Backbone as CSV, one residue per row, in Angstrom:
resi,resn,N_x,N_y,N_z,CA_x,CA_y,CA_z,C_x,C_y,C_z
1,MET,111.215,163.024,227.827,111.647,163.965,228.718,112.858,164.671,228.419
2,LYS,113.962,163.956,228.092,115.099,164.386,227.823,115.032,165.043,226.168
3,GLN,115.400,166.272,226.121,115.341,167.126,224.931,116.521,167.688,224.461
4,SER,116.859,167.954,223.243,117.777,168.669,222.858,117.641,170.177,223.060
5,VAL,118.577,170.804,223.426,118.804,172.230,223.616,119.706,173.002,222.617
6,PRO,118.867,173.989,221.883,119.738,174.662,220.897,121.079,174.980,221.460
7,LEU,122.262,174.911,220.690,123.467,175.486,221.344,123.598,176.782,221.623
8,ASN,122.754,177.715,221.043,122.770,179.019,221.348,121.957,179.558,222.691
9,LYS,121.314,178.489,223.002,120.473,178.608,224.434,121.301,177.921,225.326
10,ALA,122.065,176.929,225.279,122.796,176.192,226.126,123.365,176.958,227.336
11,TYR,123.697,178.383,227.124,124.220,178.837,228.468,123.059,179.033,229.453
12,ARG,121.994,178.889,229.002,120.901,179.313,230.104,120.845,178.174,230.977
13,LEU,121.394,177.065,230.814,121.310,175.796,231.612,122.218,176.154,232.662
14,LEU,123.268,176.901,232.608,123.937,177.330,233.924,123.903,178.590,234.449
15,ASN,122.998,179.670,233.726,123.061,180.850,234.032,122.584,181.125,235.372
16,HIS,122.004,180.486,236.081,121.541,180.852,237.344,122.323,180.127,238.320
17,GLY,123.511,179.750,238.053,124.744,179.481,239.062,124.489,178.031,239.914
18,PRO,124.053,177.019,239.173,123.747,175.735,240.017,125.117,174.907,240.073
19,THR,125.001,174.083,241.339,126.147,173.116,241.679,125.939,172.162,240.478
20,VAL,126.971,171.582,240.010,127.101,170.610,238.714,127.738,169.460,239.355
21,LEU,127.741,168.336,238.260,128.186,167.138,238.523,129.336,167.257,237.286
22,VAL,130.503,167.053,237.303,131.264,166.973,236.337,131.774,165.388,236.171
23,THR,131.353,164.880,234.927,131.920,163.440,234.569,132.816,163.396,233.491
24,THR,133.684,162.491,233.678,134.798,162.267,232.620,135.094,160.809,232.421
25,ALA,135.756,160.431,231.174,135.853,159.315,230.778,137.414,159.106,230.028
26,HIS,138.059,158.162,230.384,139.325,157.916,229.413,139.770,156.586,229.331
27,GLY,139.489,155.853,228.209,139.845,154.441,228.221,138.710,153.858,229.094
28,GLU,138.936,152.840,229.993,137.919,152.375,230.826,137.642,152.986,232.233
29,ARG,138.153,154.096,232.457,138.151,154.886,233.658,137.475,155.958,233.568
30,ARG,136.442,155.875,234.619,135.756,156.964,234.773,135.377,157.737,236.036
31,ASN,134.892,158.951,236.218,134.761,159.789,237.336,133.662,160.709,237.496
32,ILE,133.372,160.956,238.564,132.418,161.939,238.721,132.781,162.866,240.169
33,MET,132.539,164.168,240.071,132.717,165.162,241.227,131.616,166.284,241.092
34,ALA,131.588,166.655,242.293,130.672,167.863,242.481,131.331,169.075,242.245
35,ALA,130.993,170.230,241.587,131.599,171.654,241.323,130.733,172.640,241.446
36,ALA,131.014,173.677,242.270,130.124,174.887,242.595,130.681,176.196,241.673
37,TRP,131.819,175.902,241.231,132.409,177.053,240.520,132.449,177.005,239.227
38,ASN,131.523,177.300,238.602,131.073,177.147,237.041,130.380,178.350,236.489
39,MET,130.353,178.486,235.348,129.597,179.460,234.631,129.537,179.493,233.244
40,PRO,128.440,180.126,232.346,128.503,180.211,231.226,129.603,181.246,230.634
41,LEU,130.050,181.185,229.628,131.062,182.266,229.182,130.777,182.908,227.653
42,ASP,130.227,182.023,227.066,129.918,182.757,225.643,128.646,182.078,225.052
43,PHE,128.143,182.501,224.145,127.055,182.206,223.352,127.263,181.384,221.960
44,ASN,127.981,181.867,221.129,128.186,181.103,219.970,129.491,181.281,219.488
45,PRO,130.191,180.110,219.441,129.797,178.837,219.768,129.913,178.937,221.351
46,PRO,128.950,178.228,222.089,128.700,178.242,223.525,130.023,177.964,224.299
47,LYS,130.516,178.564,225.384,131.410,178.155,226.232,131.208,178.232,227.587
48,ILE,131.705,177.267,228.425,131.813,177.323,229.901,133.138,177.492,230.378
49,ALA,133.087,178.031,231.622,134.233,177.838,232.628,133.984,177.253,233.665
50,ILE,134.930,176.458,234.209,134.739,175.587,235.505,136.075,175.448,236.145
51,VAL,136.131,175.549,237.499,137.349,175.397,238.252,137.445,173.801,238.562
52,ILE,138.446,173.100,238.235,139.060,171.796,238.588,140.304,171.732,239.256
53,ASP,140.462,171.498,240.545,141.720,171.584,241.137,142.518,170.495,240.467
54,LYS,143.830,170.906,240.684,144.909,170.083,240.263,145.029,168.689,240.895
55,GLN,144.548,168.581,242.155,144.542,167.305,242.809,143.574,166.224,242.463
56,THR,142.511,166.676,241.754,141.441,165.689,241.517,141.740,164.741,240.324
57,TYR,141.207,163.632,240.755,141.157,162.492,239.576,140.574,162.907,238.214
58,THR,139.466,163.634,238.504,138.689,164.308,237.206,139.477,165.026,236.393
59,ARG,140.507,165.975,236.967,141.301,166.656,236.157,142.068,165.715,235.393
60,ALA,142.823,164.778,235.738,143.626,163.805,235.363,142.815,163.195,234.094
61,LEU,141.513,162.922,234.413,140.991,162.315,233.131,140.595,163.199,232.223
62,ILE,140.275,164.468,232.583,139.791,165.627,231.639,141.137,165.744,230.678
63,GLU,142.270,165.878,231.397,143.730,166.309,230.650,143.771,164.961,229.674
64,ALA,143.416,163.943,230.055,143.798,162.695,229.189,142.914,162.599,228.018
65,SER,141.401,162.812,228.313,140.578,162.892,227.237,140.202,163.989,226.447
66,GLY,140.521,165.148,226.919,140.095,166.288,226.229,138.661,166.707,226.272
67,SER,137.959,165.940,227.218,136.665,166.411,227.167,136.035,166.191,228.466
68,PHE,134.815,166.699,228.850,133.865,166.351,229.929,132.558,166.743,229.840
69,ALA,131.833,166.473,231.041,130.335,166.723,230.801,130.007,167.271,232.057
70,ILE,128.965,168.244,231.933,128.402,169.188,233.075,126.861,168.321,233.097
71,ASN,126.644,167.960,234.362,125.330,167.523,234.670,124.768,168.246,235.690
72,VAL,123.525,169.041,235.446,122.809,169.660,236.490,121.924,168.744,237.416
73,PRO,122.391,168.644,238.650,121.540,167.662,239.395,120.414,168.625,239.984
74,CYS,119.449,167.710,240.665,118.262,168.505,241.405,118.084,167.994,242.701
75,HIS,117.237,168.816,243.394,116.945,168.463,244.929,116.813,167.211,245.253
76,ALA,116.252,166.221,244.233,116.204,164.830,244.585,117.402,164.074,244.742
77,GLN,118.485,164.596,244.020,119.914,163.900,244.178,120.788,164.560,245.272
78,VAL,120.447,165.474,246.064,121.448,166.139,247.145,122.292,165.158,247.736
79,ASP,121.605,163.939,248.306,122.535,163.438,249.245,123.696,162.463,248.116
80,MET,123.396,162.204,246.992,124.512,161.620,246.216,125.535,162.782,245.635
81,VAL,124.972,164.016,245.359,125.936,165.169,245.219,126.639,165.528,246.313
82,LEU,126.313,165.365,247.513,127.187,165.353,248.453,128.307,164.087,248.651
83,GLN,127.869,163.047,248.536,128.597,161.900,248.519,129.852,161.943,247.495
84,VAL,129.441,162.016,246.227,130.283,162.150,245.067,131.397,163.447,245.271
85,GLY,130.888,164.434,245.688,131.639,165.701,246.137,132.488,165.608,247.323
86,SER,132.413,164.532,248.297,133.092,164.539,249.520,133.974,163.173,249.525
87,SER,134.340,162.699,248.244,135.118,161.684,248.271,135.868,161.444,246.929
88,SER,136.965,160.793,247.020,138.143,160.829,245.839,137.808,159.526,245.196
89,GLY,137.903,159.683,243.745,137.831,158.560,242.834,139.099,157.831,242.552
90,ARG,140.225,158.579,243.166,141.422,157.570,243.200,141.207,156.867,244.476
91,GLU,140.783,157.289,245.495,140.571,156.271,246.777,139.635,155.138,246.542
92,LEU,138.685,155.652,245.535,137.773,154.393,245.356,138.028,153.371,244.243
93,TRP,139.190,153.574,243.722,139.455,152.928,242.328,138.999,151.432,242.522
94,GLY,140.070,150.793,243.201,139.806,149.205,243.652,139.980,148.557,242.237
95,SER,139.029,147.556,242.161,139.035,146.752,240.901,138.072,147.159,239.935
96,THR,137.084,148.051,240.228,136.467,148.433,239.182,136.645,149.852,238.607
97,PRO,136.454,150.029,237.228,136.960,151.191,236.670,135.705,152.403,236.861
98,ASP,134.544,151.969,237.355,133.315,152.835,237.907,133.402,153.652,239.225
99,ASN,134.439,153.227,239.903,134.696,153.745,241.079,133.369,154.365,241.904
100,LYS,133.479,155.776,241.742,132.398,156.460,242.555,130.894,156.099,241.920
101,PHE,130.738,155.734,240.705,129.585,155.277,240.168,128.958,154.298,240.812
102,ALA,129.835,153.404,241.084,129.357,152.112,241.477,129.257,152.002,243.133
103,ALA,130.113,152.819,243.667,130.135,152.888,245.205,128.897,153.643,245.620
104,TYR,128.402,154.482,244.716,127.132,155.451,245.217,125.885,155.015,244.522
105,GLY,126.013,154.067,243.562,124.855,153.551,242.809,124.343,154.758,241.739
106,VAL,125.538,155.612,241.020,124.894,156.576,240.224,124.769,156.065,238.874
107,SER,123.565,156.184,238.310,123.059,155.604,237.020,123.492,156.443,235.867
108,THR,124.003,156.095,234.775,124.473,156.939,233.791,123.734,156.340,232.498
109,PHE,123.976,157.363,231.156,123.428,156.918,229.975,124.759,157.841,229.200
110,ALA,124.906,157.057,228.072,125.802,157.619,227.016,125.529,159.005,226.620
111,ALA,126.634,159.771,226.341,126.496,161.205,225.855,126.605,160.827,224.295
112,SER,126.191,162.026,223.363,126.101,161.802,222.005,127.527,162.143,221.350
113,GLU,128.441,162.840,222.055,129.434,163.466,221.132,130.818,163.242,221.961
114,ILE,130.844,162.780,223.308,132.026,162.730,224.253,132.038,161.299,224.746
115,ALA,133.244,160.840,225.488,133.014,159.535,226.089,132.538,159.719,227.354
116,ALA,132.537,160.789,228.126,132.030,160.854,229.456,130.635,160.572,229.556
117,PRO,130.253,159.888,230.498,128.645,159.558,230.791,127.882,160.744,231.147
118,LEU,126.633,160.441,231.080,125.773,161.479,231.584,125.049,160.914,232.644
119,VAL,124.822,161.805,233.690,124.075,161.112,235.121,122.723,161.341,234.842
120,ALA,122.030,160.154,235.037,120.726,159.999,235.139,119.761,160.718,236.271
121,GLY,118.861,161.160,236.016,118.022,161.831,237.102,118.235,163.531,237.141
122,CYS,119.197,163.894,236.334,119.668,165.278,236.394,118.587,165.961,235.547
123,VAL,118.586,167.569,235.569,117.614,168.077,234.815,118.363,168.678,233.512
124,ALA,119.565,168.773,233.278,120.336,169.070,232.282,121.772,168.569,232.058
125,TRP,122.040,168.628,230.852,123.385,167.967,230.567,124.033,168.788,229.432
126,LEU,125.458,168.960,229.690,126.167,169.644,228.488,127.514,168.930,228.188
127,GLU,127.495,168.625,227.146,128.549,167.699,226.619,129.895,168.903,226.222
128,CYS,130.841,168.691,226.752,131.960,169.848,226.494,133.470,169.383,225.973
129,ARG,134.117,169.817,225.029,135.317,169.636,224.704,136.168,170.619,225.250
130,VAL,137.451,170.414,225.648,138.282,171.174,226.498,138.746,172.345,225.424
131,ILE,138.934,173.690,225.764,139.442,174.666,224.866,140.936,174.871,225.735
132,PRO,141.866,174.124,225.176,143.193,174.143,225.589,143.825,175.723,225.906
133,GLU,143.801,175.934,227.236,144.440,177.131,227.657,145.578,176.999,229.037
134,PRO,146.623,176.197,228.616,147.435,175.639,229.673,147.736,176.903,230.788
135,HIS,147.913,178.072,230.606,148.391,179.034,231.395,147.236,179.323,232.438
136,ILE,145.900,179.333,232.220,144.935,179.606,233.141,144.504,178.171,233.804
137,GLN,144.671,176.979,232.960,144.543,175.847,233.701,145.578,175.724,234.935
138,ASN,146.950,175.788,234.519,147.917,175.557,235.503,148.075,176.628,236.670
139,THR,147.689,177.883,236.277,147.646,179.068,237.306,146.469,179.237,238.171
140,TYR,145.397,179.095,237.521,144.075,179.277,238.456,143.330,177.938,238.312
141,ASP,143.829,176.697,237.785,142.845,175.719,237.761,141.597,175.620,237.223
142,LEU,141.362,176.740,236.160,140.144,177.060,235.358,140.291,176.396,233.918
143,TYR,139.116,175.645,233.756,139.153,174.966,232.428,138.199,175.652,231.576
144,LEU,138.259,175.876,230.455,137.044,176.359,229.394,136.798,175.229,228.583
145,GLY,135.452,175.129,228.324,134.923,174.084,227.449,133.943,174.824,226.332
146,GLU,134.013,174.051,225.121,132.887,174.341,224.436,131.995,173.303,224.397
147,VAL,130.711,173.842,224.487,129.643,172.988,224.618,129.318,172.339,223.147
148,VAL,129.365,170.915,223.031,129.088,170.449,221.744,127.911,169.835,221.473
149,ALA,127.170,169.837,222.668,125.684,169.300,222.659,124.979,169.378,224.118
150,ALA,123.864,169.623,224.122,123.052,170.102,225.383,121.883,169.531,225.354
151,TRP,121.383,169.199,226.626,120.150,168.569,226.597,119.451,168.862,228.010
152,ALA,118.275,168.976,228.257,117.405,169.281,229.435,116.232,168.417,229.503
153,ASP,115.708,168.284,230.663,114.377,167.643,231.159,113.471,168.783,230.629
154,ASP,112.587,168.437,229.764,111.373,169.260,229.287,110.330,169.514,230.316
155,ARG,110.343,168.749,231.291,109.191,168.966,232.600,109.706,170.333,233.037
156,VAL,111.009,170.820,233.123,111.681,171.860,233.909,112.448,173.060,232.891
157,PHE,112.543,172.456,231.816,113.284,173.394,230.906,112.810,173.142,229.413
158,SER,111.992,174.300,228.714,111.522,174.255,227.535,111.677,175.715,227.047
159,ASP,111.643,175.917,225.597,111.553,176.921,225.034,112.720,177.852,225.583
160,GLY,113.824,177.493,225.955,114.951,178.330,226.350,114.762,178.699,227.951
161,ARG,113.682,178.281,228.674,113.444,178.683,230.068,113.605,177.763,230.999
162,TRP,113.742,178.109,232.300,113.601,177.093,233.226,111.966,177.345,233.965
163,HIS,111.547,176.279,234.226,110.000,176.446,234.813,109.939,175.326,235.849
164,PHE,110.068,175.587,237.073,110.073,174.523,238.194,108.770,174.298,238.883
165,ASP,107.528,175.266,238.431,106.373,175.077,239.197,105.952,173.766,239.043
166,ALA,105.356,173.101,240.207,104.980,171.812,240.337,105.911,170.925,240.395
167,HIS,107.148,171.197,240.496,108.254,170.120,240.390,109.354,170.485,241.404
168,ASP,109.079,170.512,242.543,109.913,170.848,243.790,111.146,170.079,243.738
169,ALA,110.816,168.733,243.584,112.082,167.866,243.531,113.237,167.960,242.536
170,MET,112.885,168.688,241.554,113.604,168.909,240.260,114.185,170.271,240.396
171,ARG,114.146,170.900,241.448,114.740,172.352,241.479,116.280,172.206,241.528
172,THR,117.005,173.098,240.985,118.558,172.778,240.733,119.133,173.119,242.388
173,LEU,120.278,172.816,242.435,120.873,172.877,243.648,121.952,173.906,243.552
174,HIS,122.130,174.753,244.887,123.034,175.777,244.847,123.979,175.496,246.206
175,HIS,125.112,175.273,246.047,125.680,174.970,247.268,126.134,176.282,248.082
176,ILE,126.157,176.352,249.234,126.288,177.455,249.921,127.650,177.458,250.619
177,ALA,127.703,176.367,251.533,129.283,176.131,251.915,129.070,175.024,253.260
178,GLY,130.046,174.355,253.265,130.036,173.364,254.541,128.880,172.452,254.364
179,GLY,128.563,171.923,253.332,127.446,170.887,253.099,126.015,171.271,252.901
180,ALA,125.947,172.787,253.251,124.776,173.377,253.162,124.399,173.732,251.484
181,PHE,122.844,173.357,251.247,122.582,173.944,249.953,121.205,174.384,249.919
182,MET,120.884,175.249,248.876,119.499,175.725,248.921,119.294,175.477,247.365
183,THR,117.789,175.489,246.994,117.339,175.368,245.659,117.028,176.488,245.124
184,VAL,116.880,176.453,243.769,116.388,177.645,242.913,114.841,177.957,243.261
185,SER,114.524,179.320,243.182,112.976,179.843,243.506,112.474,179.815,242.106
186,ASP,111.112,180.371,242.136,110.480,180.346,241.187,111.093,181.665,240.136
187,PRO,111.338,181.214,238.836,111.745,182.454,237.777,110.615,183.194,237.653
188,PHE,110.675,184.573,237.291,109.737,185.436,236.939,110.328,186.328,235.617
189,MET,109.622,186.850,234.974,110.107,187.782,233.989,109.583,189.054,234.066
190,THR,110.404,190.078,233.595,110.107,191.506,233.890,110.151,191.862,231.976
191,GLY,109.243,192.801,231.341,109.429,193.047,230.162,109.163,192.023,229.154
192,ASN,109.628,192.221,227.959,109.519,191.125,226.671,110.887,191.081,226.376
193,VAL,111.612,190.057,227.223,112.970,189.671,226.955,112.983,188.441,226.117
194,ASP,113.966,188.214,225.156,114.195,186.489,224.813,115.003,185.940,225.339
């Protein structure tokens, strides 16, 4: 199911504006948060932009580790996305380094290039290294990341394209506001475009 995505096509995993889960790790500490403000930024090398607020535990771990993962969740995961997006990893820390992962039963697997875990059940994953830009990080909470590995579930993404037909539970999520989401519709093509 999980297949490697060529890095020059990695931007297509975010090009349709999905809500994502950002995972981070530094030492024994890990965290996960939901983020709706993200986008692809460049093709080669592939880069993404994402807003990470100063107050988040995720940001502290990103700054300490210099890396993060973008996980693209699907309709079947909407409850978990809302839970991890509505709670603080700092508040759930306690005696376990897995905080939100343990509290909400989030299963993970190892990334190939970074320490941050990848979330099981998602439909795409991007492993990113921070491109240091202190001014925009501090002024706008905007982080740039170079994608160093990309993966997708081949049931809904192959040959550089999303195809959700017959996989409604795997459609990506799009946060509208106030806990409301919608899923992506059926893609269609016009003309002969790569």
